[in-house]
N, C-alpha and C positions, 0 to 999 in steps of 0.2 A: 514531499519526501522530507524536507527540512523540518516541517512541523512534527512529522512522525518521529524523527530522530531526536528532536528537542524534548518530546514527551518522554521518551525512554531514557534520556540522559538525566532526568530529574532524580535526585537521591530518594525522593519519596516513593518512586516505583520500586526501587530495590528494597526499601524498608517494608513496603506493603507485601512484596513477594515473600520476604522472610517471614512476615506475620502469617501469611497463608500457609507457608510450609510448616511453621511451628504449630498451626492448628491441624493440618492434615496428618502430620506424622503421629501425634498421639492417638488420633482416631484409628489409624491402621494398626498401631501397636496394640490398642485395646481389642480390636477385632481379632488379631492373631492370638492374643492371650486367651480371649474367649473361646476361640476354636480349639486351642490346645487343651484348655480345661474341660470343655465339653467332650472332646474326643477321649480324654483319659477317663471320664466318668460314664462313658456310653454303655448301654446294655449289651449283652453278648450277642443278641439276635441281630444287632446292627451290622455285624461282620458279614452275615449272609447277604444283607441288602447291599453292602459295599461291594461284595464280589459280583453281584448281579449288575450293578450300575457302575462298574469300575471305569469303563470307557467314557461314560457320561461325566463322571467325576473328573477324569483327566481333562476333558474339554472345558469343564467349568473352572478348573484350576488354571487352565491356559488363558481363557478369556472370561474373567469374572464380570458379572452383570453390574449395572448401576453406575457407580462412580467412575468406571473406566480406570481401574487401578493399574492394569498392565501398562496402559499408555502413559499414565502419570509417572510411574516409577521408572519406565524407560527414559522418559524425558528428564527426570531428576538425575538419573545415572549419567545421561549424556551431558547434562549441565555440569555435573561434578568432574567428569573426565575433561570437559572443555576448560573448566577452571584450572585444573592441574596442568594441562598442556599450556594454557596461557601463562601460568606462573613460570613454567620451565622456559618458555620462549622469552618472557620478559627478563628472567634472570640472565639468560645468555646474552640478550641485547644489552642489559646493564653492564655486564662484565666486558663486553666489547667496547662499549662507550667509555668505561672507566680506564681501559687500556689506551685510550686515545690521548689527544693533546690536552684536554681540559675537562673538568667536571661541570655539570649543570649548576647554575647559581643556587637553585633551591636545595640540591643535595648538599652543597657546601654549607648552607645555613644549618641543616640538621646534623651534619657530621661535626660541625663546630661545637654543638651542644652535647654530643655523645662521645667525643674523643676522650681517651684516658688522660687523666690529669697527672702530670709529672712533677708539679711544684710541691713545695712543702705542705704539710697538713694544714697550716693556717692560711694557705693561699688556694684552697680547693675551690673557692668561689671568687672569681676575679672580675675585672672590668669587661672582659670579653663576654661573660655571661650577662652582665648588665646591658651591654651593647645588644645582645640577642633579645633581651626583654624589650628594649626600646624599639628594636626592629619590628617585633610582632605587635606591639601595642600602640606605638606612636608613629615612628618614621615610615615603616613599611606597611602600615595598616591599610592604607588606601590601595596599595598595589596588589594586595592579596584578595582572592575571591572568597568572601565570607557568605555563608548561607545562614539565614535567620532561623533560629530554633525555638525561641521562646520570648515572650514579652508579657510579664505578669507583675502584679503589685499587691501589696497588703496595706493596711492603714499606716504602717511605719517603715515600709520598705518597698522599693521597686527593683525589678530584675529583668535584664535582657541578656540573651545568650546567642552566640553564633558559632559556627564551626568552619574550618578550612580543611579540605582534603588534598594534601599534596600528593604528587606522584610517587614520592619516596618518603617513607616514614609514617608514623601514626597520625591519626586525625588530631588536629589542633583545635582546642575549644577556647573561646574568648567570651568573657562576660563582663557586664557593667552592673554593679549593685550599688544602690544608694540607700544608706541607713539613716533614718531620721533621728535627731536628738542624741548623737553620739560623737565623740571626738576622734580624730585620727590616732591619737596616742592609745586610746582604749582598744581600737580595732587592731592596731599594730601588735599590742601585747596579747590580744585574744588569739590571733592566728599563731603566735609563737609559743603560747603557754601549753606545753605538753601535759603538765600535771592536771590542768582543767579540761583538756580536750576529751578524755573518755566520758565526761558527763554529757556531752552532746554528740560526739562522733562514736557511735556504737561499733564501727568497723575497726577501730584502733584497739587491738588486743594486747599490745606490748610496746613499750617505748623505753629508751635508755639513751642518755647523753654519753657519747664516746669521747669527744674532744671538744674543747672550747678555747677560744683566744680572747682574753679580756681586753686586748688592744683594739681589735677590729670588730669584735662581737661575732665573729664567725664560729659556728658550731657544727659538729657532725653528730647526727642522731641516728639511732637504730629503731626502725618501726617494723611491726608485724601487723598486717591488716587481715581481718576475716572477711571472706567473700561468700556469696550464696553457695548452696550445696553443690551446684554444678561446676564450681571453680574452687580450686584449692587456695589456701592462704598464700599471701604474697609478702615478701620481705623487702624492705627498703633501707639503703644506707644513704642518708640525705645530708648534703652540705648546704648551709644556709647563711645568708648575710644580708644586712640592710644598709642602704645608702639613704642619705637625707639631704633635702634641699628646702630650707625653710620648714614649713609644716607638711611637706610632701615627702612621702617615704617610698622607696623603691626596694622591695623585698624579693630576693632571689633564693629559690630552693631548687636543688637538682640532685640527681643520683650521682654518687661519687664512689670510686673504689676505696676499699679499706683492707689492707693486707692482714691486719690482726684479726679479722673476722672473715675467714674463707667461706666460699659459697658451699651450700649443702643441697642435697636433692629436694628436701622439704624443710621449710617452705621455699617456694621458688622465688629467687631474687629478681626484682625489676631493676635492670641496669639503666635503661633509657627512661629517664624521668625528669620532667621540667615543669614546675608549678610556681609561678611568680606573679606578683601583683604590684600595682601602684595605688597608694592610699593618699587621699587628700580631702580637705574640707571643701564643701560646695554649698551653694545657697539652698535653703530649705524649700520644699515645694509648697510650704504653707503660704508663700507669697509675702512674707514680712521682710524680705531682704537680708535676713540674718544667715550667716555661714554656720548654721547649726547642724547640717547634715554632713555625712561622710561618704565619699564615693570610692569604691574599690573596683579597679579595672584588673581583671585576672586573665592570665593565659595559662593553659594547662595542656600537656600531652604526656603520654607514657605508653610503653610497649609491655603489656601484661602477658603477652604470649597467647592470646586468644584471637579467633577470627575477627577481622575488622568490622564486618557487618553485625556480628553478634554483640560486639562491644558498643557499637553505635546504638543498637536497639536497647541495650541495658541503660545506657546513659540517657537516652531520650525518655524512657519510661520512669527512671528514678530521679531525674534532675530536680523537678519542682519539690518533691518530698525532701531531698537533701538540702535544698536552699531554705526551706521553712525550718528544718532542724537547726541549720546554722544560725538563722535569725533568732530563734528561741535561745540557743546557747549564748549568743552575744548579749542578749538582754539579761540573761542570768548572770553572765560574767560582769556586766555593767553594774548590776545590783550588788554583787559581791565585792566590787572594788570601792569600798567605802573609805573615807579619809582615815588614815592610820592603819589600814590593813596591810600586812606584810606581803610583798610580792614573791612569787615563786622564782626559782633560779632561772627558769626559761624566760619569764617576763623581765627579769633583771638584765639578761643578755640582750633582749630585744631593744632595750634603751641605749645600748652601745652601738652607735652607728658610725658610718664613714661619710664625710662630707662629699657631696656629689661634684664631680668635675664637669662643669657646664660645657666645657669645650668638647667633651665626649658626646654630649647630647646633640650639639650643633653638627659636629662631624658625622655622627651616626645618621642624622637626618639627611644630609646631602648624599652620603654614600648609599644608604639603603633605598632612597628614592630612585636613584639611577639603576641599582640592581633590580628593584621591583619592576621597573619598566621593561628591563630585559627579560625577566621571568614571564611577564604578561605577554610580551610579543612572542616568546617561544611557545607559550601555551596556545595562543591563538593560531599560530602556524600549524601546530600539531593537530588541533581540533579541525582545521580545514582539510588536512591531508589524511586523516585516519578515521576509521569506523570501528566502534566498539561492538564486535560481533556477538558478545555474550548477551546483548539485549535481544538479538534475533532469536536466540535459544529461549530466553525468558518469554518472548512474545509467542513462540510456538507452544510453550507449556500453557500459557494463558488461553490460547486458542483451543488447544486440546481439551482443557477443562471446560471451556464454554460450549463446545460442540458435543462432548461425550460426558455429561455430568448428570447425576441424580439430584434429589432435593438438597442433599448435603453439599454437593459441589456448587449448586446455584447459590446457596446461602453464603458460602465462603466467598464466591466471586462478587456477590452483591455487597457484602461487608467490605471487601477490598475496594470496590468502586466508591463506596461512601467515604472511606478513609482518604482516598485520593481527592474526592470532591471537597472535603473539609480543608485539605491543604491548599 
């Protein structure tokens, strides 16, 4: 029983089920469109045939042959209803817990990043946000449950990616990228340079600097990003700031409120946004002992207002393509940064940094290690005492497809099995 539950607790099972669903739905949509068009263009004499076989047609509509559509759609409907009921139940449980004596440690970590900022405009990004970055990438990294997503490389770059799925909040993505033959200063300016970004980031449709502080280097920028046809454009109000310790940079960017730019219906504003990284020089993989490579440790999460499983599917399929575009953009930026070339305003602001308080790093490490152990113990206790019943429904759908399927159904299930085997 434990082996069975461990199998269905794997995230790859959910992703494979979503893939099968995305394959099955277009097939039945096409069938229904074909039936509608064929019925509208039918000859007149077919009406007599229809009247003669009306009872049989009713039976055929009730129990279609082949793929077992009625069973599948009933299962999908049950799964959707179960999902809605689960959300309602979980919402009521969360509200009752929040009314108690204390909040879960993991909830506090995310509410800390999404709280409304009440400081002055120049203080929209503070050491609390830096502390949150250190928690996710350094101090609390080992205490969180990270799932490996990717490990690929090119001749001048290597890339690794993981994700963490908290009980509350969006999926957190973490990556480690090593760029060969580039300095941390170039990488720092590259990520900050909005004037150059549209040359490699095709999703960025609009950008504007709203506020900047020449003392701390803090800036507030306005972004509008284009998404695929099934998702409307998204608007971001981002506050960002860089801390420095030697040649190591801690860059924090997050969503912030901005009263002079109120929310609109379109584009939809993403309020919960955190995308930050640590940039430092590392030894090249050439084996010459030279610190000529640059490592970027990134953590990113945002709430775009789309279902979590759909977002995970999009990230998984588009991740490597986005990374290769980023690498190409960095190489082009490196070539354009010749001696004597004037820097853009964004790149100039990137060079204004705040000296890092090392006491903050040490304190954060001790506190987050203790809180991480508390989160892990709470998660283990819940896993031992609870059963995720939605996987029972998913298993029923898979069993129905396996027992009552035609050639199309068998092909879909074989493809899903191959995907699970590769994982």
